[in-house]
mmCIF file of the N, C-alpha and C atoms, coordinates in Angstrom:
data_MODEL
# 
_entry.id   MODEL 
# 
loop_
_atom_site.group_PDB 
_atom_site.id 
_atom_site.type_symbol 
_atom_site.label_atom_id 
_atom_site.label_alt_id 
_atom_site.label_comp_id 
_atom_site.label_asym_id 
_atom_site.label_entity_id 
_atom_site.label_seq_id 
_atom_site.pdbx_PDB_ins_code 
_atom_site.Cartn_x 
_atom_site.Cartn_y 
_atom_site.Cartn_z 
_atom_site.occupancy 
_atom_site.B_iso_or_equiv 
_atom_site.pdbx_formal_charge 
_atom_site.auth_seq_id 
_atom_site.auth_comp_id 
_atom_site.auth_asym_id 
_atom_site.auth_atom_id 
_atom_site.pdbx_PDB_model_num 
ATOM 1   N N  . MET A 1 1  ? 123.586 77.350  105.561 1.00 0.00 ? 1  MET A N  1 
ATOM 2   C CA . MET A 1 1  ? 123.762 78.784  105.371 1.00 0.00 ? 1  MET A CA 1 
ATOM 3   C C  . MET A 1 1  ? 122.417 79.465  105.056 1.00 0.00 ? 1  MET A C  1 
ATOM 4   N N  . GLY A 1 2  ? 121.634 78.838  104.161 1.00 0.00 ? 2  GLY A N  1 
ATOM 5   C CA . GLY A 1 2  ? 120.353 79.424  103.810 1.00 0.00 ? 2  GLY A CA 1 
ATOM 6   C C  . GLY A 1 2  ? 119.403 79.511  104.971 1.00 0.00 ? 2  GLY A C  1 
ATOM 7   N N  . LYS A 1 3  ? 119.366 78.461  105.793 1.00 0.00 ? 3  LYS A N  1 
ATOM 8   C CA . LYS A 1 3  ? 118.468 78.474  106.949 1.00 0.00 ? 3  LYS A CA 1 
ATOM 9   C C  . LYS A 1 3  ? 118.896 79.527  107.958 1.00 0.00 ? 3  LYS A C  1 
ATOM 10  N N  . ARG A 1 4  ? 120.185 79.644  108.175 1.00 0.00 ? 4  ARG A N  1 
ATOM 11  C CA . ARG A 1 4  ? 120.679 80.621  109.139 1.00 0.00 ? 4  ARG A CA 1 
ATOM 12  C C  . ARG A 1 4  ? 120.295 82.034  108.715 1.00 0.00 ? 4  ARG A C  1 
ATOM 13  N N  . GLY A 1 5  ? 120.385 82.311  107.409 1.00 0.00 ? 5  GLY A N  1 
ATOM 14  C CA . GLY A 1 5  ? 119.997 83.622  106.906 1.00 0.00 ? 5  GLY A CA 1 
ATOM 15  C C  . GLY A 1 5  ? 118.520 83.897  107.123 1.00 0.00 ? 5  GLY A C  1 
ATOM 16  N N  . ALA A 1 6  ? 117.681 82.881  106.899 1.00 0.00 ? 6  ALA A N  1 
ATOM 17  C CA . ALA A 1 6  ? 116.244 83.040  107.100 1.00 0.00 ? 6  ALA A CA 1 
ATOM 18  C C  . ALA A 1 6  ? 115.930 83.287  108.559 1.00 0.00 ? 6  ALA A C  1 
ATOM 19  N N  . ILE A 1 7  ? 116.627 82.575  109.441 1.00 0.00 ? 7  ILE A N  1 
ATOM 20  C CA . ILE A 1 7  ? 116.404 82.768  110.888 1.00 0.00 ? 7  ILE A CA 1 
ATOM 21  C C  . ILE A 1 7  ? 116.827 84.176  111.289 1.00 0.00 ? 7  ILE A C  1 
ATOM 22  N N  . GLY A 1 8  ? 117.936 84.633  110.757 1.00 0.00 ? 8  GLY A N  1 
ATOM 23  C CA . GLY A 1 8  ? 118.393 85.989  111.064 1.00 0.00 ? 8  GLY A CA 1 
ATOM 24  C C  . GLY A 1 8  ? 117.393 87.040  110.619 1.00 0.00 ? 8  GLY A C  1 
ATOM 25  N N  . ARG A 1 9  ? 116.827 86.857  109.428 1.00 0.00 ? 9  ARG A N  1 
ATOM 26  C CA . ARG A 1 9  ? 115.825 87.812  108.944 1.00 0.00 ? 9  ARG A CA 1 
ATOM 27  C C  . ARG A 1 9  ? 114.580 87.761  109.814 1.00 0.00 ? 9  ARG A C  1 
ATOM 28  N N  . SER A 1 10 ? 114.173 86.559  110.223 1.00 0.00 ? 10 SER A N  1 
ATOM 29  C CA . SER A 1 10 ? 112.998 86.420  111.069 1.00 0.00 ? 10 SER A CA 1 
ATOM 30  C C  . SER A 1 10 ? 113.215 87.114  112.412 1.00 0.00 ? 10 SER A C  1 
ATOM 31  N N  . ALA A 1 11 ? 114.382 86.916  113.010 1.00 0.00 ? 11 ALA A N  1 
ATOM 32  C CA . ALA A 1 11 ? 114.690 87.556  114.298 1.00 0.00 ? 11 ALA A CA 1 
ATOM 33  C C  . ALA A 1 11 ? 114.717 89.070  114.144 1.00 0.00 ? 11 ALA A C  1 
ATOM 34  N N  . ALA A 1 12 ? 115.262 89.558  113.045 1.00 0.00 ? 12 ALA A N  1 
ATOM 35  C CA . ALA A 1 12 ? 115.310 91.006  112.820 1.00 0.00 ? 12 ALA A CA 1 
ATOM 36  C C  . ALA A 1 12 ? 113.903 91.559  112.685 1.00 0.00 ? 12 ALA A C  1 
ATOM 37  N N  . SER A 1 13 ? 113.027 90.796  112.026 1.00 0.00 ? 13 SER A N  1 
ATOM 38  C CA . SER A 1 13 ? 111.660 91.252  111.854 1.00 0.00 ? 13 SER A CA 1 
ATOM 39  C C  . SER A 1 13 ? 110.927 91.276  113.198 1.00 0.00 ? 13 SER A C  1 
ATOM 40  N N  . VAL A 1 14 ? 111.167 90.292  114.048 1.00 0.00 ? 14 VAL A N  1 
ATOM 41  C CA . VAL A 1 14 ? 110.552 90.279  115.389 1.00 0.00 ? 14 VAL A CA 1 
ATOM 42  C C  . VAL A 1 14 ? 111.088 91.439  116.210 1.00 0.00 ? 14 VAL A C  1 
ATOM 43  N N  . GLY A 1 15 ? 112.397 91.685  116.138 1.00 0.00 ? 15 GLY A N  1 
ATOM 44  C CA . GLY A 1 15 ? 113.001 92.808  116.863 1.00 0.00 ? 15 GLY A CA 1 
ATOM 45  C C  . GLY A 1 15 ? 112.417 94.133  116.399 1.00 0.00 ? 15 GLY A C  1 
ATOM 46  N N  . GLY A 1 16 ? 112.203 94.262  115.103 1.00 0.00 ? 16 GLY A N  1 
ATOM 47  C CA . GLY A 1 16 ? 111.615 95.476  114.572 1.00 0.00 ? 16 GLY A CA 1 
ATOM 48  C C  . GLY A 1 16 ? 110.190 95.671  115.045 1.00 0.00 ? 16 GLY A C  1 
ATOM 49  N N  . MET A 1 17 ? 109.445 94.574  115.168 1.00 0.00 ? 17 MET A N  1 
ATOM 50  C CA . MET A 1 17 ? 108.059 94.650  115.625 1.00 0.00 ? 17 MET A CA 1 
ATOM 51  C C  . MET A 1 17 ? 108.003 95.097  117.082 1.00 0.00 ? 17 MET A C  1 
ATOM 52  N N  . SER A 1 18 ? 108.898 94.566  117.928 1.00 0.00 ? 18 SER A N  1 
ATOM 53  C CA . SER A 1 18 ? 108.869 94.972  119.330 1.00 0.00 ? 18 SER A CA 1 
ATOM 54  C C  . SER A 1 18 ? 109.297 96.436  119.458 1.00 0.00 ? 18 SER A C  1 
ATOM 55  N N  . LEU A 1 19 ? 110.203 96.879  118.592 1.00 0.00 ? 19 LEU A N  1 
ATOM 56  C CA . LEU A 1 19 ? 110.610 98.283  118.592 1.00 0.00 ? 19 LEU A CA 1 
ATOM 57  C C  . LEU A 1 19 ? 109.440 99.160  118.189 1.00 0.00 ? 19 LEU A C  1 
ATOM 58  N N  . LEU A 1 20 ? 108.667 98.719  117.206 1.00 0.00 ? 20 LEU A N  1 
ATOM 59  C CA . LEU A 1 20 ? 107.495 99.469  116.764 1.00 0.00 ? 20 LEU A CA 1 
ATOM 60  C C  . LEU A 1 20 ? 106.462 99.547  117.885 1.00 0.00 ? 20 LEU A C  1 
ATOM 61  N N  . ARG A 1 21 ? 106.231 98.427  118.589 1.00 0.00 ? 21 ARG A N  1 
ATOM 62  C CA . ARG A 1 21 ? 105.291 98.428  119.711 1.00 0.00 ? 21 ARG A CA 1 
ATOM 63  C C  . ARG A 1 21 ? 105.737 99.408  120.797 1.00 0.00 ? 21 ARG A C  1 
ATOM 64  N N  . GLU A 1 22 ? 107.019 99.410  121.102 1.00 0.00 ? 22 GLU A N  1 
ATOM 65  C CA . GLU A 1 22 ? 107.545 100.317 122.132 1.00 0.00 ? 22 GLU A CA 1 
ATOM 66  C C  . GLU A 1 22 ? 107.372 101.770 121.695 1.00 0.00 ? 22 GLU A C  1 
ATOM 67  N N  . ARG A 1 23 ? 107.622 102.038 120.436 1.00 0.00 ? 23 ARG A N  1 
ATOM 68  C CA . ARG A 1 23 ? 107.480 103.401 119.922 1.00 0.00 ? 23 ARG A CA 1 
ATOM 69  C C  . ARG A 1 23 ? 106.024 103.861 120.016 1.00 0.00 ? 23 ARG A C  1 
ATOM 70  N N  . ILE A 1 24 ? 105.092 102.971 119.666 1.00 0.00 ? 24 ILE A N  1 
ATOM 71  C CA . ILE A 1 24 ? 103.675 103.319 119.751 1.00 0.00 ? 24 ILE A CA 1 
ATOM 72  C C  . ILE A 1 24 ? 103.275 103.552 121.206 1.00 0.00 ? 24 ILE A C  1 
ATOM 73  N N  . ARG A 1 25 ? 103.794 102.716 122.126 1.00 0.00 ? 25 ARG A N  1 
ATOM 74  C CA . ARG A 1 25 ? 103.478 102.899 123.539 1.00 0.00 ? 25 ARG A CA 1 
ATOM 75  C C  . ARG A 1 25 ? 103.978 104.258 124.032 1.00 0.00 ? 25 ARG A C  1 
ATOM 76  N N  . VAL A 1 26 ? 105.193 104.637 123.636 1.00 0.00 ? 26 VAL A N  1 
ATOM 77  C CA . VAL A 1 26 ? 105.750 105.931 124.033 1.00 0.00 ? 26 VAL A CA 1 
ATOM 78  C C  . VAL A 1 26 ? 104.882 107.064 123.473 1.00 0.00 ? 26 VAL A C  1 
ATOM 79  N N  . GLU A 1 27 ? 104.447 106.924 122.219 1.00 0.00 ? 27 GLU A N  1 
ATOM 80  C CA . GLU A 1 27 ? 103.595 107.956 121.619 1.00 0.00 ? 27 GLU A CA 1 
ATOM 81  C C  . GLU A 1 27 ? 102.262 108.075 122.355 1.00 0.00 ? 27 GLU A C  1 
ATOM 82  N N  . LEU A 1 28 ? 101.696 106.946 122.779 1.00 0.00 ? 28 LEU A N  1 
ATOM 83  C CA . LEU A 1 28 ? 100.427 106.981 123.513 1.00 0.00 ? 28 LEU A CA 1 
ATOM 84  C C  . LEU A 1 28 ? 100.585 107.695 124.846 1.00 0.00 ? 28 LEU A C  1 
ATOM 85  N N  . VAL A 1 29 ? 101.666 107.393 125.570 1.00 0.00 ? 29 VAL A N  1 
ATOM 86  C CA . VAL A 1 29 ? 101.907 108.066 126.856 1.00 0.00 ? 29 VAL A CA 1 
ATOM 87  C C  . VAL A 1 29 ? 102.113 109.555 126.623 1.00 0.00 ? 29 VAL A C  1 
ATOM 88  N N  . ALA A 1 30 ? 102.884 109.908 125.605 1.00 0.00 ? 30 ALA A N  1 
ATOM 89  C CA . ALA A 1 30 ? 103.103 111.320 125.294 1.00 0.00 ? 30 ALA A CA 1 
ATOM 90  C C  . ALA A 1 30 ? 101.777 111.990 124.941 1.00 0.00 ? 30 ALA A C  1 
ATOM 91  N N  . GLY A 1 31 ? 100.919 111.283 124.228 1.00 0.00 ? 31 GLY A N  1 
ATOM 92  C CA . GLY A 1 31 ? 99.607  111.825 123.876 1.00 0.00 ? 31 GLY A CA 1 
ATOM 93  C C  . GLY A 1 31 ? 98.735  112.061 125.098 1.00 0.00 ? 31 GLY A C  1 
ATOM 94  N N  . MET A 1 32 ? 98.796  111.126 126.069 1.00 0.00 ? 32 MET A N  1 
ATOM 95  C CA . MET A 1 32 ? 98.014  111.308 127.298 1.00 0.00 ? 32 MET A CA 1 
ATOM 96  C C  . MET A 1 32 ? 98.512  112.508 128.090 1.00 0.00 ? 32 MET A C  1 
ATOM 97  N N  . ILE A 1 33 ? 99.825  112.668 128.160 1.00 0.00 ? 33 ILE A N  1 
ATOM 98  C CA . ILE A 1 33 ? 100.393 113.830 128.863 1.00 0.00 ? 33 ILE A CA 1 
ATOM 99  C C  . ILE A 1 33 ? 99.990  115.115 128.139 1.00 0.00 ? 33 ILE A C  1 
ATOM 100 N N  . ALA A 1 34 ? 100.058 115.090 126.811 1.00 0.00 ? 34 ALA A N  1 
ATOM 101 C CA . ALA A 1 34 ? 99.673  116.272 126.029 1.00 0.00 ? 34 ALA A CA 1 
ATOM 102 C C  . ALA A 1 34 ? 98.203  116.605 126.247 1.00 0.00 ? 34 ALA A C  1 
ATOM 103 N N  . ALA A 1 35 ? 97.359  115.583 126.397 1.00 0.00 ? 35 ALA A N  1 
ATOM 104 C CA . ALA A 1 35 ? 95.928  115.812 126.607 1.00 0.00 ? 35 ALA A CA 1 
ATOM 105 C C  . ALA A 1 35 ? 95.677  116.571 127.905 1.00 0.00 ? 35 ALA A C  1 
ATOM 106 N N  . LEU A 1 36 ? 96.531  116.362 128.883 1.00 0.00 ? 36 LEU A N  1 
ATOM 107 C CA . LEU A 1 36 ? 96.353  117.040 130.170 1.00 0.00 ? 36 LEU A CA 1 
ATOM 108 C C  . LEU A 1 36 ? 96.861  118.474 130.136 1.00 0.00 ? 36 LEU A C  1 
ATOM 109 N N  . THR A 1 37 ? 97.720  118.791 129.175 1.00 0.00 ? 37 THR A N  1 
ATOM 110 C CA . THR A 1 37 ? 98.399  120.095 129.212 1.00 0.00 ? 37 THR A CA 1 
ATOM 111 C C  . THR A 1 37 ? 98.097  120.997 128.025 1.00 0.00 ? 37 THR A C  1 
ATOM 112 N N  . THR A 1 38 ? 97.244  120.581 127.096 1.00 0.00 ? 38 THR A N  1 
ATOM 113 C CA . THR A 1 38 ? 96.979  121.413 125.916 1.00 0.00 ? 38 THR A CA 1 
ATOM 114 C C  . THR A 1 38 ? 95.488  121.621 125.719 1.00 0.00 ? 38 THR A C  1 
ATOM 115 N N  . SER A 1 39 ? 95.161  122.603 124.900 1.00 0.00 ? 39 SER A N  1 
ATOM 116 C CA . SER A 1 39 ? 93.765  122.873 124.583 1.00 0.00 ? 39 SER A CA 1 
ATOM 117 C C  . SER A 1 39 ? 93.226  121.776 123.664 1.00 0.00 ? 39 SER A C  1 
ATOM 118 N N  . PRO A 1 40 ? 91.913  121.582 123.624 1.00 0.00 ? 40 PRO A N  1 
ATOM 119 C CA . PRO A 1 40 ? 91.329  120.531 122.773 1.00 0.00 ? 40 PRO A CA 1 
ATOM 120 C C  . PRO A 1 40 ? 91.699  120.677 121.291 1.00 0.00 ? 40 PRO A C  1 
ATOM 121 N N  . GLN A 1 41 ? 91.682  121.907 120.763 1.00 0.00 ? 41 GLN A N  1 
ATOM 122 C CA . GLN A 1 41 ? 92.006  122.097 119.340 1.00 0.00 ? 41 GLN A CA 1 
ATOM 123 C C  . GLN A 1 41 ? 93.465  121.762 119.075 1.00 0.00 ? 41 GLN A C  1 
ATOM 124 N N  . ASP A 1 42 ? 94.353  122.186 119.962 1.00 0.00 ? 42 ASP A N  1 
ATOM 125 C CA . ASP A 1 42 ? 95.774  121.894 119.806 1.00 0.00 ? 42 ASP A CA 1 
ATOM 126 C C  . ASP A 1 42 ? 96.011  120.392 119.866 1.00 0.00 ? 42 ASP A C  1 
ATOM 127 N N  . LEU A 1 43 ? 95.316  119.714 120.763 1.00 0.00 ? 43 LEU A N  1 
ATOM 128 C CA . LEU A 1 43 ? 95.449  118.265 120.893 1.00 0.00 ? 43 LEU A CA 1 
ATOM 129 C C  . LEU A 1 43 ? 94.968  117.571 119.617 1.00 0.00 ? 43 LEU A C  1 
ATOM 130 N N  . GLN A 1 44 ? 93.849  118.025 119.073 1.00 0.00 ? 44 GLN A N  1 
ATOM 131 C CA . GLN A 1 44 ? 93.326  117.431 117.840 1.00 0.00 ? 44 GLN A CA 1 
ATOM 132 C C  . GLN A 1 44 ? 94.329  117.601 116.696 1.00 0.00 ? 44 GLN A C  1 
ATOM 133 N N  . ASP A 1 45 ? 94.945  118.767 116.611 1.00 0.00 ? 45 ASP A N  1 
ATOM 134 C CA . ASP A 1 45 ? 95.954  119.005 115.571 1.00 0.00 ? 45 ASP A CA 1 
ATOM 135 C C  . ASP A 1 45 ? 97.138  118.063 115.744 1.00 0.00 ? 45 ASP A C  1 
ATOM 136 N N  . ARG A 1 46 ? 97.588  117.869 116.979 1.00 0.00 ? 46 ARG A N  1 
ATOM 137 C CA . ARG A 1 46 ? 98.722  116.978 117.245 1.00 0.00 ? 46 ARG A CA 1 
ATOM 138 C C  . ARG A 1 46 ? 98.392  115.530 116.887 1.00 0.00 ? 46 ARG A C  1 
ATOM 139 N N  . LEU A 1 47 ? 97.198  115.086 117.269 1.00 0.00 ? 47 LEU A N  1 
ATOM 140 C CA . LEU A 1 47 ? 96.803  113.703 116.964 1.00 0.00 ? 47 LEU A CA 1 
ATOM 141 C C  . LEU A 1 47 ? 96.704  113.480 115.461 1.00 0.00 ? 47 LEU A C  1 
ATOM 142 N N  . TRP A 1 48 ? 96.169  114.450 114.741 1.00 0.00 ? 48 TRP A N  1 
ATOM 143 C CA . TRP A 1 48 ? 96.051  114.344 113.297 1.00 0.00 ? 48 TRP A CA 1 
ATOM 144 C C  . TRP A 1 48 ? 97.436  114.238 112.665 1.00 0.00 ? 48 TRP A C  1 
ATOM 145 N N  . PHE A 1 49 ? 98.357  115.099 113.087 1.00 0.00 ? 49 PHE A N  1 
ATOM 146 C CA . PHE A 1 49 ? 99.717  115.080 112.546 1.00 0.00 ? 49 PHE A CA 1 
ATOM 147 C C  . PHE A 1 49 ? 100.412 113.764 112.885 1.00 0.00 ? 49 PHE A C  1 
ATOM 148 N N  . SER A 1 50 ? 100.254 113.287 114.117 1.00 0.00 ? 50 SER A N  1 
ATOM 149 C CA . SER A 1 50 ? 100.882 112.031 114.538 1.00 0.00 ? 50 SER A CA 1 
ATOM 150 C C  . SER A 1 50 ? 100.339 110.852 113.718 1.00 0.00 ? 50 SER A C  1 
ATOM 151 N N  . ALA A 1 51 ? 99.035  110.836 113.475 1.00 0.00 ? 51 ALA A N  1 
ATOM 152 C CA . ALA A 1 51 ? 98.435  109.750 112.693 1.00 0.00 ? 51 ALA A CA 1 
ATOM 153 C C  . ALA A 1 51 ? 98.952  109.767 111.267 1.00 0.00 ? 51 ALA A C  1 
ATOM 154 N N  . ARG A 1 52 ? 99.101  110.950 110.690 1.00 0.00 ? 52 ARG A N  1 
ATOM 155 C CA . ARG A 1 52 ? 99.628  111.039 109.317 1.00 0.00 ? 52 ARG A CA 1 
ATOM 156 C C  . ARG A 1 52 ? 101.064 110.565 109.251 1.00 0.00 ? 52 ARG A C  1 
ATOM 157 N N  . LEU A 1 53 ? 101.875 110.915 110.266 1.00 0.00 ? 53 LEU A N  1 
ATOM 158 C CA . LEU A 1 53 ? 103.264 110.454 110.295 1.00 0.00 ? 53 LEU A CA 1 
ATOM 159 C C  . LEU A 1 53 ? 103.334 108.946 110.425 1.00 0.00 ? 53 LEU A C  1 
ATOM 160 N N  . ARG A 1 54 ? 102.503 108.390 111.294 1.00 0.00 ? 54 ARG A N  1 
ATOM 161 C CA . ARG A 1 54 ? 102.512 106.941 111.513 1.00 0.00 ? 54 ARG A CA 1 
ATOM 162 C C  . ARG A 1 54 ? 102.131 106.209 110.214 1.00 0.00 ? 54 ARG A C  1 
ATOM 163 N N  . CYS A 1 55 ? 101.097 106.690 109.527 1.00 0.00 ? 55 CYS A N  1 
ATOM 164 C CA . CYS A 1 55 ? 100.692 106.055 108.263 1.00 0.00 ? 55 CYS A CA 1 
ATOM 165 C C  . CYS A 1 55 ? 101.818 106.148 107.233 1.00 0.00 ? 55 CYS A C  1 
ATOM 166 N N  . ALA A 1 56 ? 102.462 107.295 107.163 1.00 0.00 ? 56 ALA A N  1 
ATOM 167 C CA . ALA A 1 56 ? 103.550 107.471 106.201 1.00 0.00 ? 56 ALA A CA 1 
ATOM 168 C C  . ALA A 1 56 ? 104.706 106.531 106.529 1.00 0.00 ? 56 ALA A C  1 
ATOM 169 N N  . SER A 1 57 ? 105.036 106.379 107.811 1.00 0.00 ? 57 SER A N  1 
ATOM 170 C CA . SER A 1 57 ? 106.158 105.514 108.181 1.00 0.00 ? 57 SER A CA 1 
ATOM 171 C C  . SER A 1 57 ? 105.826 104.044 107.940 1.00 0.00 ? 57 SER A C  1 
ATOM 172 N N  . LEU A 1 58 ? 104.568 103.651 108.127 1.00 0.00 ? 58 LEU A N  1 
ATOM 173 C CA . LEU A 1 58 ? 104.193 102.268 107.861 1.00 0.00 ? 58 LEU A CA 1 
ATOM 174 C C  . LEU A 1 58 ? 104.220 101.961 106.366 1.00 0.00 ? 58 LEU A C  1 
ATOM 175 N N  . HIS A 1 59 ? 103.826 102.936 105.546 1.00 0.00 ? 59 HIS A N  1 
ATOM 176 C CA . HIS A 1 59 ? 103.823 102.716 104.097 1.00 0.00 ? 59 HIS A CA 1 
ATOM 177 C C  . HIS A 1 59 ? 105.236 102.693 103.539 1.00 0.00 ? 59 HIS A C  1 
ATOM 178 N N  . SER A 1 60 ? 106.152 103.409 104.171 1.00 0.00 ? 60 SER A N  1 
ATOM 179 C CA . SER A 1 60 ? 107.520 103.459 103.658 1.00 0.00 ? 60 SER A CA 1 
ATOM 180 C C  . SER A 1 60 ? 108.341 102.252 104.107 1.00 0.00 ? 60 SER A C  1 
ATOM 181 N N  . ALA A 1 61 ? 107.858 101.534 105.145 1.00 0.00 ? 61 ALA A N  1 
ATOM 182 C CA . ALA A 1 61 ? 108.617 100.385 105.672 1.00 0.00 ? 61 ALA A CA 1 
ATOM 183 C C  . ALA A 1 61 ? 108.520 99.168  104.765 1.00 0.00 ? 61 ALA A C  1 
# 
């Protein structure tokens, strides 16, 4: 029972990591699209806000 629980937690942690990678990939693509369609100052503001959100979400996890 103890081993099965540890394996379940390990699998959940791996699943969470792949979900995090996918989320970061989506954010990067969105950032590239935004770079093509926004002014440099607006893009800088968006990147700053996105970086602050990412740091906050990593610290809360």
